[in-house]
Biopython code that builds the backbone (N, CA, C, O; Angstrom):
import numpy as np
from Bio.PDB.StructureBuilder import StructureBuilder

atoms = [
    (1, "LYS", "N", (1.306, -1.269, 0.107)),
    (1, "LYS", "CA", (-0.148, 0.063, 0.051)),
    (1, "LYS", "C", (0.850, 0.852, 0.459)),
    (1, "LYS", "O", (1.643, 0.354, -0.340)),
    (2, "GLY", "N", (1.331, 1.447, 0.869)),
    (2, "GLY", "CA", (3.022, 2.407, 0.999)),
    (2, "GLY", "C", (3.832, 2.343, 2.476)),
    (2, "GLY", "O", (3.855, 1.625, 3.476)),
    (3, "PHE", "N", (4.560, 3.707, 1.900)),
    (3, "PHE", "CA", (4.885, 3.733, 3.218)),
    (3, "PHE", "C", (5.223, 3.990, 3.444)),
    (3, "PHE", "O", (6.009, 4.694, 2.810)),
    (4, "GLY", "N", (5.257, 3.841, 5.309)),
    (4, "GLY", "CA", (5.112, 4.694, 6.888)),
    (4, "GLY", "C", (6.492, 4.505, 8.292)),
    (4, "GLY", "O", (7.324, 3.600, 8.240)),
    (5, "MET", "N", (6.467, 5.095, 8.934)),
    (5, "MET", "CA", (6.972, 4.527, 10.324)),
    (5, "MET", "C", (6.290, 5.007, 12.016)),
    (5, "MET", "O", (6.179, 5.862, 12.894)),
    (6, "TYR", "N", (6.030, 3.811, 11.590)),
    (6, "TYR", "CA", (4.751, 3.858, 13.184)),
    (6, "TYR", "C", (5.614, 3.073, 14.206)),
    (6, "TYR", "O", (5.842, 1.865, 14.273)),
    (7, "GLU", "N", (5.990, 4.004, 14.908)),
    (7, "GLU", "CA", (6.938, 3.550, 16.510)),
    (7, "GLU", "C", (5.749, 4.782, 17.438)),
    (7, "GLU", "O", (5.033, 5.753, 17.191)),
    (8, "PRO", "N", (6.074, 4.123, 18.319)),
    (8, "PRO", "CA", (5.260, 4.677, 19.974)),
    (8, "PRO", "C", (6.336, 5.396, 20.130)),
    (8, "PRO", "O", (7.523, 5.089, 20.024)),
    (9, "ILE", "N", (5.501, 6.995, 20.556)),
    (9, "ILE", "CA", (5.827, 8.126, 20.698)),
    (9, "ILE", "C", (6.166, 8.240, 22.192)),
    (9, "ILE", "O", (5.288, 8.570, 22.989)),
    (10, "HIS", "N", (7.323, 7.994, 22.558)),
    (10, "HIS", "CA", (7.860, 8.284, 24.168)),
    (10, "HIS", "C", (9.410, 8.178, 24.419)),
    (10, "HIS", "O", (9.992, 8.063, 23.341)),
    (11, "GLY", "N", (9.932, 8.179, 25.077)),
    (11, "GLY", "CA", (11.364, 8.385, 25.456)),
    (11, "GLY", "C", (11.605, 6.517, 25.612)),
    (11, "GLY", "O", (10.740, 5.651, 25.477)),
    (12, "SER", "N", (13.305, 6.311, 25.982)),
    (12, "SER", "CA", (13.074, 4.954, 26.100)),
    (12, "SER", "C", (13.540, 5.047, 27.146)),
    (12, "SER", "O", (14.683, 4.595, 27.076)),
    (13, "ALA", "N", (13.283, 5.436, 28.280)),
    (13, "ALA", "CA", (13.016, 5.375, 29.861)),
    (13, "ALA", "C", (14.095, 4.833, 30.054)),
    (13, "ALA", "O", (13.671, 3.777, 30.524)),
    (14, "PRO", "N", (15.484, 4.699, 30.059)),
    (14, "PRO", "CA", (16.344, 3.499, 30.494)),
    (14, "PRO", "C", (16.313, 2.675, 32.330)),
    (14, "PRO", "O", (16.750, 1.562, 32.622)),
    (15, "LYS", "N", (15.473, 3.960, 33.515)),
    (15, "LYS", "CA", (15.527, 3.770, 34.286)),
    (15, "LYS", "C", (14.793, 2.777, 34.473)),
    (15, "LYS", "O", (14.941, 2.373, 35.626)),
    (16, "MET", "N", (13.708, 1.885, 33.613)),
    (16, "MET", "CA", (13.016, 1.507, 33.114)),
    (16, "MET", "C", (13.763, -0.167, 33.132)),
    (16, "MET", "O", (13.669, -0.962, 34.066)),
    (17, "ALA", "N", (14.171, -0.291, 32.407)),
    (17, "ALA", "CA", (15.049, -1.347, 31.479)),
    (17, "ALA", "C", (15.194, -2.560, 32.738)),
    (17, "ALA", "O", (15.997, -2.746, 33.652)),
    (18, "GLY", "N", (14.081, -3.188, 32.296)),
    (18, "GLY", "CA", (14.941, -4.837, 33.315)),
    (18, "GLY", "C", (13.624, -4.848, 34.452)),
    (18, "GLY", "O", (13.179, -5.914, 34.876)),
    (19, "LEU", "N", (13.318, -4.105, 34.687)),
    (19, "LEU", "CA", (11.779, -3.975, 35.740)),
    (19, "LEU", "C", (10.996, -4.363, 35.289)),
    (19, "LEU", "O", (10.389, -4.738, 36.292)),
    (20, "GLY", "N", (10.058, -4.789, 34.045)),
    (20, "GLY", "CA", (8.860, -4.917, 34.023)),
    (20, "GLY", "C", (7.661, -4.302, 34.436)),
    (20, "GLY", "O", (6.645, -4.813, 34.908)),
    (21, "THR", "N", (7.963, -2.989, 34.160)),
    (21, "THR", "CA", (6.789, -1.911, 34.700)),
    (21, "THR", "C", (6.712, -1.025, 33.338)),
    (21, "THR", "O", (6.020, -0.032, 33.564)),
    (22, "ALA", "N", (7.211, -1.052, 31.936)),
    (22, "ALA", "CA", (6.576, 0.067, 30.917)),
    (22, "ALA", "C", (5.284, -0.786, 30.182)),
    (22, "ALA", "O", (5.165, -2.005, 30.054)),
    (23, "ASN", "N", (4.423, 0.235, 29.777)),
    (23, "ASN", "CA", (3.389, -0.231, 28.659)),
    (23, "ASN", "C", (4.080, -0.548, 27.651)),
    (23, "ASN", "O", (5.194, -0.201, 27.259)),
    (24, "PRO", "N", (3.230, -1.314, 27.230)),
    (24, "PRO", "CA", (3.979, -1.612, 26.026)),
    (24, "PRO", "C", (2.103, -2.493, 25.126)),
    (24, "PRO", "O", (1.659, -3.554, 24.688)),
    (25, "THR", "N", (1.712, -1.004, 25.381)),
    (25, "THR", "CA", (0.101, -0.560, 24.544)),
    (25, "THR", "C", (0.757, 0.071, 23.371)),
    (25, "THR", "O", (0.592, -0.619, 22.365)),
    (26, "SER", "N", (1.554, 1.321, 23.128)),
    (26, "SER", "CA", (1.322, 1.871, 22.414)),
    (26, "SER", "C", (2.840, 1.005, 21.176)),
    (26, "SER", "O", (3.199, 1.451, 20.086)),
    (27, "GLN", "N", (3.359, -0.187, 21.851)),
    (27, "GLN", "CA", (4.180, -0.935, 20.909)),
    (27, "GLN", "C", (2.751, -1.480, 19.485)),
    (27, "GLN", "O", (2.634, -1.357, 18.266)),
    (28, "PHE", "N", (1.885, -2.128, 20.710)),
    (28, "PHE", "CA", (0.848, -3.243, 19.845)),
    (28, "PHE", "C", (0.283, -2.530, 19.223)),
    (28, "PHE", "O", (0.128, -2.872, 18.050)),
    (29, "LEU", "N", (-0.396, -1.001, 19.724)),
    (29, "LEU", "CA", (-1.249, 0.258, 18.676)),
    (29, "LEU", "C", (-0.460, 0.414, 17.258)),
    (29, "LEU", "O", (-1.065, 0.492, 16.189)),
    (30, "SER", "N", (1.512, 0.466, 17.416)),
    (30, "SER", "CA", (1.690, 0.865, 16.640)),
    (30, "SER", "C", (1.665, -0.148, 15.381)),
    (30, "SER", "O", (1.598, 0.099, 14.177)),
    (31, "LEU", "N", (1.738, -1.328, 16.055)),
    (31, "LEU", "CA", (1.891, -2.621, 15.085)),
    (31, "LEU", "C", (0.683, -2.515, 13.945)),
    (31, "LEU", "O", (0.907, -2.572, 12.736)),
    (32, "ALA", "N", (-1.189, -2.282, 14.786)),
    (32, "ALA", "CA", (-2.115, -2.253, 14.436)),
    (32, "ALA", "C", (-2.288, -1.001, 13.404)),
    (32, "ALA", "O", (-2.679, -1.324, 12.283)),
    (33, "MET", "N", (-2.109, 0.032, 13.575)),
    (33, "MET", "CA", (-1.328, 0.777, 12.694)),
    (33, "MET", "C", (-0.239, 0.564, 11.255)),
    (33, "MET", "O", (-0.133, 1.466, 10.424)),
    (34, "LEU", "N", (0.241, -0.271, 11.178)),
    (34, "LEU", "CA", (1.243, -0.687, 10.086)),
    (34, "LEU", "C", (0.541, -1.578, 9.688)),
    (34, "LEU", "O", (0.016, -1.571, 8.575)),
    (35, "LEU", "N", (0.438, -2.361, 10.416)),
    (35, "LEU", "CA", (-0.577, -3.589, 9.626)),
    (35, "LEU", "C", (-1.851, -2.671, 8.980)),
    (35, "LEU", "O", (-1.466, -2.019, 8.009)),
    (36, "ARG", "N", (-3.063, -2.508, 9.258)),
    (36, "ARG", "CA", (-3.440, -1.429, 8.903)),
    (36, "ARG", "C", (-3.269, -0.077, 7.139)),
    (36, "ARG", "O", (-3.813, 0.023, 6.039)),
    (37, "HIS", "N", (-2.422, 0.488, 7.755)),
    (37, "HIS", "CA", (-2.000, 1.464, 7.140)),
    (37, "HIS", "C", (-0.770, 0.504, 5.809)),
    (37, "HIS", "O", (-1.026, 0.747, 4.630)),
    (38, "SER", "N", (-0.176, 0.016, 5.947)),
    (38, "SER", "CA", (1.065, -0.547, 4.883)),
    (38, "SER", "C", (0.784, -1.740, 4.381)),
    (38, "SER", "O", (1.187, -2.103, 3.276)),
    (39, "PHE", "N", (0.062, -2.454, 5.161)),
    (39, "PHE", "CA", (-0.623, -3.496, 4.351)),
    (39, "PHE", "C", (-1.433, -4.297, 4.687)),
    (39, "PHE", "O", (-1.489, -5.508, 4.897)),
    (40, "GLY", "N", (-2.655, -2.660, 4.731)),
    (40, "GLY", "CA", (-4.167, -3.738, 4.305)),
    (40, "GLY", "C", (-4.778, -4.314, 5.398)),
    (40, "GLY", "O", (-5.343, -3.324, 5.864)),
    (41, "LEU", "N", (-5.064, -5.255, 6.149)),
    (41, "LEU", "CA", (-4.895, -6.034, 7.341)),
    (41, "LEU", "C", (-5.899, -5.469, 8.085)),
    (41, "LEU", "O", (-5.675, -5.856, 9.232)),
    (42, "THR", "N", (-6.510, -5.036, 8.090)),
    (42, "THR", "CA", (-7.210, -3.965, 8.646)),
    (42, "THR", "C", (-7.934, -5.268, 9.523)),
    (42, "THR", "O", (-7.675, -4.950, 10.684)),
    (43, "LYS", "N", (-8.643, -6.463, 9.576)),
    (43, "LYS", "CA", (-8.744, -7.575, 10.739)),
    (43, "LYS", "C", (-7.511, -7.889, 11.471)),
    (43, "LYS", "O", (-7.504, -8.323, 12.624)),
    (44, "GLU", "N", (-6.715, -7.710, 10.930)),
    (44, "GLU", "CA", (-5.457, -8.027, 12.178)),
    (44, "GLU", "C", (-5.101, -6.832, 13.060)),
    (44, "GLU", "O", (-4.371, -6.925, 14.046)),
    (45, "ALA", "N", (-5.564, -5.913, 12.712)),
    (45, "ALA", "CA", (-5.698, -4.429, 12.955)),
    (45, "ALA", "C", (-6.252, -4.045, 14.457)),
    (45, "ALA", "O", (-5.971, -3.518, 15.533)),
    (46, "GLU", "N", (-7.566, -4.928, 13.452)),
    (46, "GLU", "CA", (-8.860, -4.073, 14.204)),
    (46, "GLU", "C", (-8.666, -5.608, 15.840)),
    (46, "GLU", "O", (-9.258, -5.609, 16.920)),
    (47, "ALA", "N", (-7.491, -6.786, 15.224)),
    (47, "ALA", "CA", (-7.731, -7.589, 16.339)),
    (47, "ALA", "C", (-7.099, -7.546, 17.602)),
    (47, "ALA", "O", (-7.358, -7.899, 18.753)),
    (48, "ILE", "N", (-5.906, -6.827, 16.806)),
    (48, "ILE", "CA", (-4.894, -6.065, 18.398)),
    (48, "ILE", "C", (-5.546, -4.722, 18.581)),
    (48, "ILE", "O", (-5.169, -4.218, 19.638)),
    (49, "GLU", "N", (-6.436, -3.932, 17.885)),
    (49, "GLU", "CA", (-6.925, -3.391, 19.254)),
    (49, "GLU", "C", (-7.478, -4.067, 19.851)),
    (49, "GLU", "O", (-7.235, -4.090, 21.058)),
    (50, "LYS", "N", (-9.201, -5.562, 18.903)),
    (50, "LYS", "CA", (-10.005, -5.053, 20.244)),
    (50, "LYS", "C", (-9.618, -6.183, 21.601)),
    (50, "LYS", "O", (-10.444, -6.446, 22.475)),
    (51, "ALA", "N", (-7.886, -6.896, 21.553)),
    (51, "ALA", "CA", (-7.584, -7.722, 22.011)),
    (51, "ALA", "C", (-7.259, -7.153, 23.102)),
    (51, "ALA", "O", (-7.403, -7.858, 24.101)),
    (52, "ILE", "N", (-6.672, -5.595, 23.339)),
    (52, "ILE", "CA", (-5.512, -4.242, 24.449)),
    (52, "ILE", "C", (-7.076, -4.570, 25.357)),
    (52, "ILE", "O", (-7.153, -5.279, 26.360)),
    (53, "VAL", "N", (-8.790, -3.490, 24.358)),
    (53, "VAL", "CA", (-9.421, -3.285, 25.470)),
    (53, "VAL", "C", (-9.845, -4.524, 26.014)),
    (53, "VAL", "O", (-10.381, -4.406, 27.116)),
    (54, "ALA", "N", (-9.720, -6.294, 25.329)),
    (54, "ALA", "CA", (-10.385, -6.713, 26.006)),
    (54, "ALA", "C", (-9.756, -7.299, 27.537)),
    (54, "ALA", "O", (-10.393, -7.444, 28.581)),
    (55, "VAL", "N", (-8.423, -7.552, 27.310)),
    (55, "VAL", "CA", (-8.087, -7.328, 28.475)),
    (55, "VAL", "C", (-7.757, -6.627, 29.522)),
    (55, "VAL", "O", (-7.446, -6.991, 30.656)),
    (56, "TRP", "N", (-7.880, -5.224, 28.887)),
    (56, "TRP", "CA", (-8.379, -3.834, 29.436)),
    (56, "TRP", "C", (-9.368, -3.974, 30.519)),
    (56, "TRP", "O", (-9.310, -3.460, 31.636)),
    (57, "ALA", "N", (-10.365, -4.805, 29.994)),
    (57, "ALA", "CA", (-11.724, -5.175, 30.577)),
    (57, "ALA", "C", (-12.027, -6.257, 31.454)),
    (57, "ALA", "O", (-13.097, -6.201, 32.060)),
    (58, "LYS", "N", (-11.194, -7.329, 31.646)),
    (58, "LYS", "CA", (-10.541, -7.854, 32.901)),
    (58, "LYS", "C", (-9.711, -7.004, 34.228)),
    (58, "LYS", "O", (-9.247, -7.455, 35.276)),
    (59, "GLY", "N", (-9.733, -6.219, 33.925)),
    (59, "GLY", "CA", (-8.590, -5.549, 34.891)),
    (59, "GLY", "C", (-7.616, -5.760, 35.298)),
    (59, "GLY", "O", (-7.254, -5.596, 36.463)),
    (60, "VAL", "N", (-6.889, -6.243, 34.234)),
    (60, "VAL", "CA", (-5.450, -6.555, 33.932)),
    (60, "VAL", "C", (-4.968, -4.919, 33.415)),
    (60, "VAL", "O", (-5.369, -4.328, 32.412)),
    (61, "ARG", "N", (-3.916, -4.393, 34.527)),
    (61, "ARG", "CA", (-3.928, -3.107, 33.596)),
    (61, "ARG", "C", (-2.256, -3.100, 34.487)),
    (61, "ARG", "O", (-1.959, -3.794, 35.460)),
    (62, "THR", "N", (-1.060, -1.714, 33.509)),
    (62, "THR", "CA", (0.305, -2.346, 33.893)),
    (62, "THR", "C", (0.824, -1.264, 35.037)),
    (62, "THR", "O", (-0.021, -0.844, 35.828)),
    (63, "LYS", "N", (1.888, -0.906, 35.119)),
    (63, "LYS", "CA", (2.332, 0.071, 36.934)),
    (63, "LYS", "C", (1.588, 1.518, 36.946)),
    (63, "LYS", "O", (1.135, 2.144, 37.904)),
    (64, "ASP", "N", (1.627, 1.973, 34.970)),
    (64, "ASP", "CA", (1.343, 2.980, 35.133)),
    (64, "ASP", "C", (0.148, 3.906, 35.240)),
    (64, "ASP", "O", (0.089, 5.122, 35.424)),
    (65, "LEU", "N", (-0.974, 2.799, 35.036)),
    (65, "LEU", "CA", (-2.111, 2.341, 35.014)),
    (65, "LEU", "C", (-3.197, 2.038, 35.978)),
    (65, "LEU", "O", (-4.410, 2.085, 35.771)),
    (66, "VAL", "N", (-2.241, 1.552, 37.628)),
    (66, "VAL", "CA", (-3.203, 1.242, 39.033)),
    (66, "VAL", "C", (-3.350, 2.317, 39.244)),
    (66, "VAL", "O", (-2.970, 3.157, 38.428)),
    (67, "PRO", "N", (-4.044, 2.713, 40.590)),
    (67, "PRO", "CA", (-3.328, 3.535, 41.752)),
    (67, "PRO", "C", (-1.478, 3.010, 42.453)),
    (67, "PRO", "O", (-0.686, 2.081, 42.292)),
    (68, "LYS", "N", (-1.536, 3.873, 42.987)),
    (68, "LYS", "CA", (-0.002, 3.560, 44.001)),
    (68, "LYS", "C", (0.253, 1.645, 44.804)),
    (68, "LYS", "O", (1.149, 0.811, 44.672)),
    (69, "GLU", "N", (-1.210, 1.669, 45.688)),
    (69, "GLU", "CA", (-1.315, 0.663, 46.166)),
    (69, "GLU", "C", (-1.709, -1.019, 45.620)),
    (69, "GLU", "O", (-1.476, -2.091, 46.178)),
    (70, "GLN", "N", (-2.544, -0.652, 44.019)),
    (70, "GLN", "CA", (-2.986, -1.550, 44.114)),
    (70, "GLN", "C", (-2.048, -2.601, 43.042)),
    (70, "GLN", "O", (-1.152, -2.236, 42.281)),
    (71, "SER", "N", (-2.375, -3.486, 43.175)),
    (71, "SER", "CA", (-1.078, -4.584, 41.718)),
    (71, "SER", "C", (-1.738, -4.395, 41.065)),
    (71, "SER", "O", (-2.873, -3.923, 41.001)),
    (72, "TYR", "N", (-0.295, -5.178, 39.853)),
    (72, "TYR", "CA", (-0.871, -4.806, 38.467)),
    (72, "TYR", "C", (-0.027, -5.834, 37.857)),
    (72, "TYR", "O", (0.374, -6.782, 38.531)),
    (73, "ALA", "N", (0.260, -5.703, 36.647)),
    (73, "ALA", "CA", (0.733, -6.885, 35.566)),
    (73, "ALA", "C", (2.342, -6.264, 35.243)),
    (73, "ALA", "O", (2.786, -5.125, 35.389)),
    (74, "SER", "N", (2.868, -7.280, 34.841)),
    (74, "SER", "CA", (4.269, -6.660, 34.408)),
    (74, "SER", "C", (4.407, -6.549, 32.864)),
    (74, "SER", "O", (3.441, -7.160, 32.406)),
    (75, "THR", "N", (4.975, -6.173, 32.100)),
    (75, "THR", "CA", (4.963, -6.074, 30.595)),
    (75, "THR", "C", (5.008, -6.742, 30.150)),
    (75, "THR", "O", (4.233, -6.686, 29.195)),
    (76, "SER", "N", (5.974, -8.271, 30.239)),
    (76, "SER", "CA", (5.628, -9.628, 30.127)),
    (76, "SER", "C", (3.913, -9.819, 30.017)),
    (76, "SER", "O", (3.109, -9.581, 29.116)),
    (77, "GLN", "N", (3.772, -10.428, 31.551)),
    (77, "GLN", "CA", (1.872, -10.727, 31.776)),
    (77, "GLN", "C", (1.051, -9.545, 30.643)),
    (77, "GLN", "O", (0.703, -9.727, 29.476)),
    (78, "PHE", "N", (0.921, -8.331, 31.501)),
    (78, "PHE", "CA", (0.119, -7.312, 30.012)),
    (78, "PHE", "C", (0.069, -8.019, 28.111)),
    (78, "PHE", "O", (-0.832, -8.124, 27.279)),
    (79, "SER", "N", (1.704, -8.394, 28.128)),
    (79, "SER", "CA", (1.615, -8.819, 26.332)),
    (79, "SER", "C", (1.090, -10.268, 26.303)),
    (79, "SER", "O", (0.345, -10.955, 25.604)),
    (80, "ALA", "N", (1.834, -10.387, 27.387)),
    (80, "ALA", "CA", (1.072, -12.069, 27.233)),
    (80, "ALA", "C", (-0.448, -12.212, 27.144)),
    (80, "ALA", "O", (-1.057, -13.025, 26.449)),
    (81, "GLU", "N", (-0.769, -11.633, 27.657)),
    (81, "GLU", "CA", (-2.413, -11.263, 28.097)),
    (81, "GLU", "C", (-3.040, -11.260, 26.241)),
    (81, "GLU", "O", (-3.648, -12.020, 25.488)),
    (82, "VAL", "N", (-2.351, -9.747, 26.201)),
    (82, "VAL", "CA", (-2.720, -9.269, 25.081)),
    (82, "VAL", "C", (-2.728, -10.000, 23.883)),
    (82, "VAL", "O", (-3.649, -9.729, 23.112)),
    (83, "ILE", "N", (-1.791, -11.004, 23.483)),
    (83, "ILE", "CA", (-1.385, -12.521, 22.687)),
    (83, "ILE", "C", (-2.183, -13.416, 22.856)),
    (83, "ILE", "O", (-2.497, -13.920, 21.777)),
    (84, "LYS", "N", (-2.785, -13.969, 23.905)),
    (84, "LYS", "CA", (-3.706, -14.955, 23.700)),
    (84, "LYS", "C", (-5.414, -14.178, 24.121)),
    (84, "LYS", "O", (-6.147, -15.086, 24.513)),
    (85, "GLU", "N", (-5.938, -13.198, 24.125)),
    (85, "GLU", "CA", (-6.254, -12.709, 23.594)),
    (85, "GLU", "C", (-7.078, -12.653, 22.026)),
    (85, "GLU", "O", (-8.246, -12.855, 21.692)),
    (86, "ILE", "N", (-5.688, -12.230, 21.199)),
    (86, "ILE", "CA", (-5.667, -12.584, 19.531)),
    (86, "ILE", "C", (-5.565, -13.500, 19.300)),
    (86, "ILE", "O", (-5.732, -13.532, 18.081)),
    (87, "LEU", "N", (-5.299, -14.853, 19.788)),
    (87, "LEU", "CA", (-5.276, -15.861, 19.201)),
    (87, "LEU", "C", (-6.639, -16.765, 19.567)),
    (87, "LEU", "O", (-7.190, -17.599, 18.848)),
    (88, "HIS", "N", (-6.982, -16.358, 20.833)),
    (88, "HIS", "CA", (-8.222, -17.603, 20.981)),
    (88, "HIS", "C", (-9.834, -16.306, 20.197)),
    (88, "HIS", "O", (-11.055, -16.439, 20.109)),
    (89, "ALA", "N", (-8.939, -15.314, 19.857)),
    (89, "ALA", "CA", (-10.187, -14.348, 18.735)),
    (89, "ALA", "C", (-9.940, -15.049, 17.151)),
    (89, "ALA", "O", (-10.815, -15.071, 16.285)),
    (90, "HIS", "N", (-9.150, -15.368, 17.060)),
    (90, "HIS", "CA", (-8.384, -16.550, 15.643)),
    (90, "HIS", "C", (-8.322, -17.960, 16.008)),
    (90, "HIS", "O", (-7.458, -18.551, 15.362)),
    (91, "LYS", "N", (-9.024, -18.761, 16.918)),
    (91, "LYS", "CA", (-9.692, -20.079, 16.527)),
    (91, "LYS", "C", (-10.804, -20.124, 16.345)),
    (91, "LYS", "O", (-11.336, -21.188, 16.030)),
]
sb = StructureBuilder()
sb.init_structure("model")
sb.init_model(0)
sb.init_chain("A")
sb.init_seg("    ")
for serial, (resi, resn, name, xyz) in enumerate(atoms, 1):
    if name == "N":
        sb.init_residue(resn, " ", resi, " ")
    sb.init_atom(name, np.array(xyz, "f"), 0.0, 1.0, " ", f" {name:<3s}", serial, name[0])
structure = sb.get_structure()
C-alpha cells in the first residue's frame, strides 16, 4: 500500500529497563497501524485493538495505569494477555 513509520512516541525510559514496568500498549497500537495502513490488514489491526480493550476490561493493567497500592501486570504479563486474546479471537 505505501510506506509509513510507526513507532510509539515516547522516550526510551532507561531507568525502567529490566524492571517489567513499561506499558507496551503503544507498541501494540503501532503494530496495528502498520498492519492497517501499510499492508491493508484491517482485520488483523482490529484484532490487536480489540485484544487490548478486552485485557483492560478484565482489569489487567500495567503499573502506570493503577493506583500505587494496587497490584499490576508486568510488561510481559500484559503482553502475554494481549497475545492470548488475539489467538483466542482467531480460533
